[in-house]
Each structure stands twice: as C-alpha cells, then as structure tokens.
C-alpha positions as CSV (number, residue, x, y, z in Angstrom):
1,X,51.6,-18.7,25.9
2,X,55.2,-18.1,25.3
3,X,55.9,-14.5,24.7
4,X,57.6,-13.2,21.6
5,X,61.2,-12.1,22.2
6,X,60.3,-8.7,20.9
7,X,57.5,-8.2,23.4
8,X,59.8,-6.5,25.9
9,X,61.1,-3.9,23.6
10,X,60.7,-0.4,25.2
11,X,58.1,1.8,23.8
12,X,60.6,4.5,22.7
13,X,62.8,2.0,20.8
14,X,62.4,0.7,17.3
15,X,64.2,-2.4,16.3
16,X,65.5,-2.3,12.8
17,X,63.3,-4.6,10.8
18,X,66.3,-6.0,8.9
19,X,67.9,-7.0,12.2
20,X,64.6,-8.5,13.2
21,X,64.6,-10.4,10.0
22,X,68.0,-11.9,10.6
23,X,66.9,-13.2,14.0
24,X,63.8,-14.9,12.8
25,X,63.7,-18.4,14.3
26,X,63.1,-20.9,12.8
27,X,64.1,-19.5,9.3
28,X,62.0,-20.6,6.4
29,X,63.1,-24.1,5.5
30,X,63.5,-25.6,2.1
31,X,60.4,-27.7,2.6
32,X,58.2,-24.6,2.3
33,X,59.5,-23.8,-1.2
34,X,57.5,-25.3,-4.0
35,X,60.4,-27.3,-5.4
36,X,61.5,-29.0,-2.2
37,X,58.3,-29.1,-0.1
38,X,57.2,-32.4,-1.7
39,X,60.4,-34.1,-0.8
40,X,59.3,-37.0,1.4
41,X,59.6,-40.7,0.6
42,X,55.9,-41.5,0.9
43,X,55.0,-38.9,-1.7
44,X,57.9,-39.8,-3.9
45,X,56.8,-43.5,-4.0
46,X,53.2,-42.4,-4.8
47,X,54.4,-40.2,-7.6
48,X,56.7,-43.0,-8.9
49,X,53.8,-45.4,-9.1
50,X,51.7,-42.8,-11.0
51,X,54.6,-42.0,-13.4
52,X,55.4,-45.7,-14.0
53,X,51.8,-46.3,-15.1
54,X,52.1,-43.6,-17.9
55,X,55.7,-44.1,-18.8
56,X,55.3,-47.9,-19.3
57,X,52.6,-47.2,-21.9
58,X,52.3,-44.9,-24.9
59,X,50.1,-42.5,-23.0
60,X,51.6,-38.9,-22.5
61,X,52.1,-37.7,-19.0
62,X,49.2,-35.5,-17.9
63,X,49.9,-31.9,-16.9
64,X,49.4,-32.5,-13.2
65,X,52.1,-35.2,-13.3
66,X,54.4,-32.9,-15.2
67,X,54.2,-30.4,-12.3
68,X,54.8,-33.2,-9.7
69,X,57.9,-34.4,-11.4
70,X,59.2,-31.1,-12.9
71,X,62.1,-30.6,-10.4
72,X,65.3,-32.3,-11.4
73,X,66.2,-33.1,-7.8
74,X,63.0,-34.9,-7.2
75,X,63.3,-36.6,-10.6
76,X,66.7,-38.1,-9.6
77,X,65.2,-39.4,-6.4
78,X,62.3,-40.9,-8.3
79,X,64.7,-42.6,-10.7
80,X,66.8,-43.8,-7.7
81,X,63.8,-45.5,-6.2
82,X,62.9,-47.0,-9.5
83,X,66.5,-48.3,-9.9
84,X,66.3,-50.0,-6.5
85,X,63.1,-51.7,-7.4
86,X,64.4,-53.0,-10.7
87,X,67.6,-54.4,-9.0
88,X,65.4,-56.3,-6.7
89,X,63.6,-57.9,-9.6
90,X,65.8,-58.6,-12.6
91,X,62.8,-59.8,-14.6
92,X,61.7,-56.2,-14.8
93,X,65.0,-55.1,-16.3
94,X,63.7,-54.4,-19.8
95,X,60.7,-52.5,-18.4
96,X,63.0,-50.5,-16.1
97,X,65.2,-49.5,-19.1
98,X,62.1,-48.5,-21.0
99,X,61.0,-46.4,-18.0
100,X,64.4,-44.7,-17.7
101,X,64.6,-44.0,-21.4
102,X,61.2,-42.4,-21.6
103,X,61.7,-40.7,-18.2
104,X,65.0,-39.3,-19.5
105,X,63.1,-37.7,-22.4
106,X,60.6,-36.3,-19.9
107,X,63.4,-34.8,-17.8
108,X,65.1,-33.2,-20.8
109,X,61.8,-31.8,-22.2
110,X,60.1,-30.6,-19.0
111,X,62.7,-30.0,-16.3
112,X,65.2,-27.8,-18.1
113,X,65.3,-25.2,-20.9
114,X,66.3,-26.9,-24.2
115,X,67.9,-24.9,-27.0
116,X,66.0,-25.3,-30.2
117,X,66.2,-24.1,-33.8
118,X,64.2,-20.9,-34.6
119,X,60.9,-21.3,-36.4
120,X,61.3,-22.0,-40.1
121,X,65.1,-22.1,-39.5
122,X,65.3,-18.3,-39.6
123,X,66.4,-16.6,-36.4
124,X,66.2,-12.9,-35.4
125,X,69.2,-10.8,-34.5
126,X,69.8,-10.7,-30.8
127,X,67.5,-13.6,-30.0
128,X,67.9,-17.2,-29.2
129,X,65.3,-20.0,-28.9
130,X,64.4,-22.4,-26.1
131,X,61.7,-24.9,-25.5
132,X,60.1,-25.3,-22.1
133,X,57.0,-27.3,-21.4
134,X,56.4,-27.6,-25.1
135,X,56.4,-23.8,-25.4
136,X,58.8,-21.8,-27.6
137,X,60.7,-19.0,-25.9
138,X,62.2,-16.3,-28.2
139,X,64.4,-14.4,-25.7
140,X,67.2,-11.9,-25.8
141,X,70.7,-13.5,-26.0
142,X,71.8,-11.9,-22.7
143,X,69.4,-14.1,-20.8
144,X,70.1,-17.8,-20.4
145,X,67.0,-19.7,-19.3
146,X,67.4,-22.4,-16.7
147,X,64.0,-24.2,-16.3
148,X,60.3,-23.5,-16.1
149,X,59.0,-22.7,-12.6
150,X,55.3,-21.9,-13.1
151,X,52.4,-21.5,-15.4
152,X,49.0,-20.0,-15.5
153,X,46.4,-18.6,-17.8
154,X,48.8,-15.9,-18.9
155,X,51.6,-18.3,-20.0
156,X,54.8,-19.8,-18.5
157,X,57.4,-18.4,-16.1
158,X,61.0,-19.6,-16.2
159,X,64.1,-18.9,-14.1
160,X,67.0,-17.4,-16.0
161,X,70.4,-15.8,-15.6
162,X,71.3,-12.4,-17.0
163,X,74.8,-13.2,-18.1
164,X,75.7,-9.5,-18.3
165,X,75.1,-9.0,-14.6
166,X,75.1,-12.7,-13.4
167,X,71.8,-12.0,-11.8
168,X,69.0,-14.6,-11.6
169,X,65.7,-13.4,-12.9
170,X,62.2,-14.7,-13.7
171,X,61.0,-14.4,-17.3
172,X,57.2,-14.5,-17.8
173,X,56.0,-15.2,-21.4
174,X,52.5,-13.9,-22.1
175,X,51.3,-15.9,-25.0
176,X,49.2,-14.2,-27.6
177,X,49.0,-11.1,-25.4
178,X,46.4,-9.4,-27.6
179,X,44.1,-12.4,-28.2
180,X,41.9,-11.2,-25.4
181,X,41.4,-7.4,-25.1
182,X,40.8,-7.5,-21.3
183,X,44.0,-9.5,-20.7
184,X,45.9,-7.2,-23.0
185,X,44.7,-4.2,-21.0
186,X,45.8,-5.9,-17.8
187,X,49.3,-6.4,-19.2
188,X,49.4,-2.8,-20.3
189,X,48.4,-1.5,-16.9
190,X,51.0,-3.7,-15.2
191,X,53.7,-2.3,-17.5
192,X,52.6,1.3,-16.9
193,X,52.5,0.8,-13.2
194,X,55.7,-1.1,-12.5
195,X,57.7,1.3,-14.5
196,X,57.0,4.0,-11.9
197,X,57.1,1.9,-8.7
198,X,60.4,1.5,-6.7
199,X,59.9,-0.2,-3.3
200,X,61.6,-3.1,-1.7
201,X,58.2,-4.7,-0.9
202,X,56.9,-4.4,-4.5
203,X,58.2,-6.7,-7.2
204,X,60.6,-5.0,-9.6
205,X,60.0,-5.3,-13.3
206,X,63.6,-5.2,-14.6
207,X,63.1,-5.5,-18.3
208,X,60.6,-6.0,-21.1
209,X,62.1,-7.7,-24.1
210,X,61.9,-5.6,-27.3
211,X,59.9,-7.5,-30.0
212,X,61.3,-7.7,-33.5
213,X,58.3,-6.1,-35.3
214,X,56.4,-3.2,-33.8
215,X,53.1,-3.7,-35.6
216,X,52.7,-7.5,-35.5
217,X,54.3,-8.9,-32.3
218,X,52.0,-11.3,-30.4
219,X,54.0,-12.4,-27.3
220,X,55.3,-10.3,-24.5
221,X,58.3,-11.2,-22.3
222,X,58.5,-9.6,-18.9
223,X,61.6,-9.9,-16.7
224,X,61.2,-9.7,-13.0
225,X,63.5,-10.2,-10.0
226,X,63.4,-13.9,-9.1
227,X,61.8,-15.0,-5.8
228,X,61.7,-18.5,-4.2
229,X,58.0,-19.1,-3.6
230,X,54.8,-17.4,-2.6
231,X,52.8,-17.0,0.7
232,X,50.2,-19.5,-0.5
233,X,52.8,-22.2,-0.8
234,X,54.2,-21.4,2.6
235,X,50.8,-21.4,4.3
236,X,49.9,-24.9,3.0
237,X,53.3,-26.3,3.7
238,X,54.5,-28.0,6.9
239,X,56.8,-25.0,7.7
240,X,56.3,-23.8,11.2
241,X,55.3,-20.2,11.4
242,X,55.9,-18.3,14.7
243,X,54.4,-15.1,15.8
244,X,57.6,-13.4,14.6
245,X,57.1,-14.8,11.1
246,X,53.4,-13.6,10.9
247,X,54.4,-10.2,12.3
248,X,57.2,-9.8,9.8
249,X,55.1,-10.9,6.8
250,X,52.3,-8.6,7.8
251,X,54.6,-5.7,8.4
252,X,56.1,-6.0,4.9
253,X,52.7,-6.4,3.3
254,X,51.4,-3.2,5.0
255,X,54.6,-1.4,4.2
256,X,54.3,-2.2,0.5
257,X,50.6,-1.4,0.5
258,X,51.2,2.0,2.1
259,X,53.5,2.9,-0.7
260,X,51.0,1.8,-3.3
261,X,48.2,3.8,-1.7
262,X,50.5,6.9,-1.5
263,X,50.8,6.5,-5.3
264,X,47.0,6.6,-5.5
265,X,47.0,2.9,-6.5
266,X,44.5,0.2,-5.3
267,X,45.9,-3.2,-5.8
268,X,42.4,-4.9,-5.9
269,X,43.7,-8.5,-6.0
270,X,45.7,-9.1,-2.8
271,X,45.9,-12.8,-1.9
272,X,48.6,-15.2,-0.6
273,X,49.4,-16.3,-4.2
274,X,50.3,-12.7,-5.1
275,X,52.8,-12.2,-2.3
276,X,56.2,-13.5,-3.3
277,X,58.6,-14.8,-0.6
278,X,62.3,-15.5,-0.4
279,X,63.8,-18.0,2.1
280,X,65.1,-15.1,4.2
281,X,61.4,-14.0,4.6
282,X,61.5,-11.0,2.2
283,X,58.0,-10.3,0.9
284,X,57.1,-8.5,-2.3
285,X,53.7,-7.7,-3.7
286,X,53.1,-8.8,-7.3
287,X,50.4,-9.1,-10.1
288,X,49.1,-5.6,-10.7
289,X,46.8,-6.5,-13.6
290,X,43.7,-5.5,-11.7
291,X,45.2,-2.4,-10.1
292,X,43.6,1.0,-10.6
293,X,44.0,4.5,-9.5
294,X,41.8,5.6,-6.6
295,X,40.0,8.2,-8.7
296,X,36.5,9.5,-8.8
297,X,35.8,8.5,-12.4
298,X,34.0,5.4,-11.3
299,X,34.5,3.6,-14.6
300,X,36.0,0.5,-13.0
301,X,33.7,0.3,-9.9
302,X,31.5,-2.4,-11.4
303,X,34.3,-4.6,-12.7
304,X,35.3,-8.0,-11.2
305,X,37.9,-7.4,-8.5
306,X,39.6,-9.5,-5.9
307,X,39.5,-13.3,-5.6
308,X,36.3,-14.0,-3.8
309,X,37.8,-15.3,-0.5
310,X,39.6,-12.0,0.0
311,X,36.8,-9.7,-1.4
312,X,35.6,-6.9,0.9
313,X,31.8,-6.7,1.8
314,X,31.4,-3.4,-0.2
315,X,32.5,-5.3,-3.3
316,X,30.3,-8.3,-2.6
317,X,27.4,-6.0,-2.1
318,X,28.0,-4.2,-5.4
319,X,28.6,-0.8,-3.9
320,X,29.2,1.9,-6.5
321,X,32.1,3.5,-4.7
322,X,35.0,2.0,-2.8
323,X,38.5,2.9,-1.8
324,X,41.7,1.8,-0.1
325,X,39.7,-0.1,2.5
326,X,39.2,-3.0,0.1
327,X,42.9,-3.7,0.2
328,X,42.9,-3.5,4.0
329,X,40.1,-6.2,4.1
330,X,42.2,-8.4,1.9
331,X,45.2,-8.0,4.2
332,X,43.0,-8.9,7.1
333,X,41.9,-12.1,5.4
334,X,45.6,-12.9,4.5
335,X,46.6,-12.3,8.1
336,X,43.9,-14.6,9.4
337,X,45.1,-17.3,7.0
338,X,48.6,-16.9,8.3
339,X,47.4,-17.4,11.9
340,X,45.1,-20.3,11.2
341,X,46.8,-21.9,8.1
342,X,43.5,-21.9,6.2
343,X,41.2,-19.3,4.6
344,X,38.9,-17.5,7.1
345,X,36.0,-17.0,4.6
346,X,36.2,-19.8,1.9
347,X,32.9,-19.0,0.2
348,X,31.6,-21.0,-2.7
349,X,29.9,-18.0,-4.3
350,X,29.1,-14.4,-3.4
351,X,26.0,-15.0,-1.3
352,X,27.7,-17.8,0.6
353,X,30.7,-15.5,1.1
354,X,28.5,-12.9,2.8
355,X,26.9,-15.6,5.0
356,X,30.4,-16.8,6.2
357,X,31.4,-13.2,6.9
358,X,28.2,-12.5,9.0
359,X,28.6,-15.9,10.8
360,X,32.0,-14.9,12.1
361,X,31.7,-11.1,12.5
362,X,28.1,-11.3,13.7
363,X,24.9,-9.6,12.6
364,X,25.5,-5.9,11.8
365,X,23.6,-3.0,13.3
366,X,21.6,-0.7,11.2
367,X,24.2,2.0,11.6
368,X,26.8,-0.4,10.1
369,X,24.8,-0.9,6.9
370,X,24.5,2.8,5.8
371,X,27.4,2.4,3.3
372,X,25.3,-0.1,1.3
373,X,23.8,1.9,-1.6
374,X,22.1,-1.0,-3.2
375,X,18.6,-1.5,-1.7
376,X,18.4,-5.2,-2.7
377,X,21.8,-5.9,-1.2
378,X,20.9,-4.2,2.1
379,X,17.7,-6.2,2.2
380,X,19.6,-9.4,1.7
381,X,22.0,-8.7,4.6
382,X,19.0,-7.9,6.9
383,X,17.3,-11.1,5.9
384,X,20.2,-13.3,7.1
385,X,19.6,-15.2,10.4
386,X,20.9,-13.5,13.5
387,X,24.5,-14.5,14.4
388,X,26.3,-13.5,17.6
389,X,29.6,-13.9,15.8
390,X,32.7,-15.9,16.7
391,X,35.5,-14.1,18.6
392,X,38.8,-14.2,16.8
393,X,40.5,-15.2,20.0
394,X,38.5,-18.5,19.8
395,X,39.4,-19.0,16.2
396,X,43.1,-18.4,16.8
397,X,43.8,-19.3,20.4
398,X,47.5,-19.3,20.0
399,X,47.8,-15.9,18.4
400,X,49.3,-12.9,20.2
401,X,46.6,-10.7,21.8
402,X,47.8,-7.7,19.9
403,X,47.6,-9.7,16.6
404,X,43.9,-10.5,17.5
405,X,43.3,-6.8,18.2
406,X,44.7,-5.7,14.9
407,X,42.9,-8.4,13.0
408,X,39.6,-7.2,14.5
409,X,40.3,-3.7,13.3
410,X,41.0,-4.9,9.7
411,X,38.0,-7.1,9.3
412,X,35.3,-4.6,10.1
413,X,32.2,-4.8,8.0
414,X,31.7,-1.1,7.5
415,X,34.6,0.2,5.4
416,X,34.4,3.7,6.9
417,X,35.2,2.2,10.3
418,X,38.0,-0.1,9.0
419,X,41.5,0.7,10.1
420,X,43.7,2.3,7.4
421,X,47.1,1.0,6.3
422,X,49.0,3.8,8.1
423,X,47.0,3.2,11.3
424,X,47.7,-0.5,11.0
425,X,51.4,0.2,10.8
426,X,51.2,2.3,13.9
427,X,49.3,-0.4,15.8
428,X,51.1,-1.7,18.9
429,X,51.5,-5.1,17.2
430,X,53.6,-3.4,14.5
431,X,55.4,-0.8,16.7
432,X,58.6,-2.9,17.2
433,X,59.2,-2.8,13.4
434,X,57.6,0.4,12.1
435,X,59.6,3.6,11.7
436,X,57.6,6.3,9.8
437,X,60.8,8.1,8.9
438,X,61.9,5.0,6.9
439,X,58.7,4.8,4.9
440,X,58.6,7.8,2.5
441,X,55.5,7.9,0.2
442,X,55.7,7.5,-3.6
443,X,57.2,10.6,-5.2
444,X,54.3,11.1,-7.6
445,X,50.9,9.6,-8.0
446,X,50.6,7.1,-10.9
447,X,47.8,7.5,-13.5
448,X,46.4,4.2,-14.7
449,X,43.3,5.6,-16.5
450,X,43.1,3.7,-19.7
451,X,40.1,3.6,-22.1
452,X,38.5,0.2,-21.7
453,X,37.3,0.3,-25.3
454,X,40.7,0.5,-27.0
455,X,41.2,-1.6,-30.1
456,X,43.9,-4.2,-30.4
457,X,46.2,-2.2,-32.6
458,X,46.0,0.8,-30.2
459,X,46.8,-1.4,-27.2
460,X,49.7,-2.9,-29.1
461,X,51.1,0.5,-29.9
462,X,50.7,1.7,-26.3
463,X,52.5,-1.4,-25.1
464,X,55.3,-0.8,-27.6
465,X,55.8,2.7,-26.2
466,X,56.0,1.3,-22.7
467,X,58.5,-1.4,-23.8
468,X,60.7,1.4,-25.4
469,X,61.1,2.9,-21.9
470,X,63.4,-0.1,-21.2
471,X,65.2,0.3,-24.6
472,X,66.3,3.9,-25.1
473,X,68.6,2.8,-27.9
474,X,65.6,1.6,-30.0
475,X,63.7,4.9,-29.2
476,X,66.6,6.9,-30.7
477,X,66.4,5.0,-34.0
478,X,69.5,2.9,-33.7
479,X,67.6,-0.3,-34.2
480,X,65.6,0.4,-37.3
481,X,65.1,-3.3,-38.0
482,X,62.9,-3.6,-35.0
483,X,60.8,-0.7,-35.9
484,X,59.5,-2.2,-39.1
485,X,56.0,-3.5,-39.4
C-alpha cells in the first residue's frame, strides 16, 4: 500500500494543518458538490426525458424533479440537449417551443430568487420580498438572495449576499417555527448555543433577522456562513478520497467536537449530513437542535437522540445515563463511512441495529455489559447468537493501519472503555496534525437547560430575547415599531 506523504514526519515535529490542507491531493472536485455532481451526459439525458414528459402536459413538475433540475447550469445543458433534438426533427418544433416556454417558467420560478410584491401589497420597513420554491421570503434589505439550495422539514435554505459586506451567506427560513413545540425548542436551543460558540470547525450563526412584531411573529430567519456541500454528498459522490482527505476530515471533526465538549455540550446528532464542507476541505459541524449540556439533571436522557445508524449502544439499549462517549461513537461511524463509502451499521430498526453492531464487533463479554442498567436490554444482548466479529482491517483493506487502530478504539461497545476526543486527537494517526497549544477550550460552559413544558408564547418571548442579541439597536428602544404586538 502506498504510504501517505505525511507518514515520514518526525515524531517531534507538527505539520501545520493549514499547510497540510493546501497540499491535499487531489483537491475536492466540483463533481462532489451537490450542484455539479450530477453533471454527466447520461444523467442529463435521463432527466431531460423525465422533464419532457411533465412539461409537455399540464402536469406540474414533482418535487424530486424540481431538485434534479434546480441548478441553472444543469438547466442550460438540459435545454441545449433539447434544442439539438428539436433541430434534428423540425416536426417537433412547436412541441419544443412549448417545452422551452414552460421550462423557462420553471427556471425563473425554481432556480433563482424572484422579487415579489409583499402580502396584501403592504410591505414592512427594512424588508423586501422574494419567492423561492413557491415559498415567500421576507428578509432584511441588506441581504440579496440568489437561489434556493436546500430544503427539509424545517423549511428552505437559500444562498444570499450581504451587500453591506459583500459576503455570501446561507439564509434558513424556519416556517411556522412555533407550530410544533418540540421543533420550536430545538430552534431556541440552537440560537442560545451558537451565540456563545466561536470555533473554525463549528458553523457560525452570523445573524438572526429581527421580526416586525414581537408577539405574533411565526417565521424565523437564521443567517449562517455559506458552505459548498456536506460530507454525505461527498461520500456518495465519485470524488476520490485519499488517506489524507480522511485524516483531515476526521481531524477537523474531532477538533470541533473537543471544543463542544469543553463547553459542556453534547451534540447528540453527529452524522455526515450535519458536517458541512467547502471545496478546500474545510469542515464545520452544524445542526445543534438536539444538543444538550452534559449535566446530571437527566431530564433529556430518555429523548430520541442521534440518527439510528450513528447511535451508540448505550442509547440503543435505553441506558439512563450517557455522556460524551455517544458523540465519539458517532464519529467512529462517520470515519468508517469515509473509509468504506457506505454506512457501517445501516440498521432498519433499533434491534436490527444492535444485531449489526454485534455481528461486526463480536459478542461481548460479561464484563463489557455492566454499563447496561436495563435488565431486559442486557438479556436481549445475551440472547443474540455468538459472533466472532469481523476485523476492521478486512472491512477496509486499503485503510492506513493507524486509521484502523483509531477506528477500533472509537467503536468499542462499552462506553467506559471508548477513547475520548482528546485521546483520539493524540492518537498517532492524528499526531502530524494535532497541536494541543492551538486548541484552547471554550471560555465558559454553555447552559442549555430549558424547561421542556414551556408554552408557545413563552418560547416566542425567549426566542425574541435571543434575536435581540444580534440587534442591540432594537434592544435600546430605537426601533419601537418592531416592539409592538
């Protein structure tokens, strides 16, 4: 196996990770980014055929086809292919014009932000209005939206430019933020947390737009730094990932996680989709809606946490207490996915998830089950058929031996024996990049304790107070119009 070029670094030398970053080869190519990764002729022709079917009728384009065609560059290529087809068969000229006319409407409505009139024709001071993916955005005039770049259960994210700083940002609109109390609490926690966090491997919340009315606002607009893609998109792309890439991604993830843990924060939902990436390989942890303080109150210990594939055994086994080791397990699962380009434990439900873990790690000794405080859960683990386990070196034959060693220490069934984040950073696999002096802890622990039974109006008021932290001019009473109910 070809050795990494950093393998010969002397033990007493530490390579600047920024220098290491600049030497990554190959760099992340455009095809690993969500906009460009579909850019091949075969897929374009397939998408064209699907789009033609809908655009030649009165049927609206389905959501999945909107996503497939949403990028303007891909759209132009699709239209170019269609134009070539129509020129070959003049009898289809009228049909082609109809396609282009309707496709043009699709492009204008879905690929770019379109200025629109305010609702009822009455606008609010300091706001302007855009439509993206049939959703109204009421945003501060200093932001000029470009196009939508993603959507989820929370709402829609669009890229934008802050014309005061000429900086590109991502604006996330959370629709009807208080419609669901659990989701509202998630948003409140993320606001409280990100206001305190400052680390280059943690996403920065740059602004939260001030609503017009304190007592009745429904939507929340969060402004983040703009990133190119996420690790999930890279893993499933055709982008070649070398040992250096895997090493550098893991280093940044551990570095950001060490900072969070030093602030007394458990992320609790680490997965490739929550790790944002730039083309220069910068990595930032995002989505802190499930984050909690690592306290002894225990109120949150029975809640749903972590997407199943990245969920630690102590969570699957419903243990009453857990700590930072749950995040380390998730990091191990992500690292394995980087090495193998697929999830290591893709369980279909919780019991199946435990079976997959035992099949790979092997049956556990009695001493390794002491942490399970649920008798039924311990009985279930003991009832599983014996498994000798599968060595990670067999699962990932091309991985660096030190990478395998670190992975084994992360994916240990007993959380008390699992490696910590700091220990992982000091592991020989990370030693060429890690310098403890360059990783100061968070200045103060963050308190995320929030009453889970708060009513909607109380959550709205707390969220308003958090938003005011980004608008001191409103807090001083200079914007009375916005304080009215």
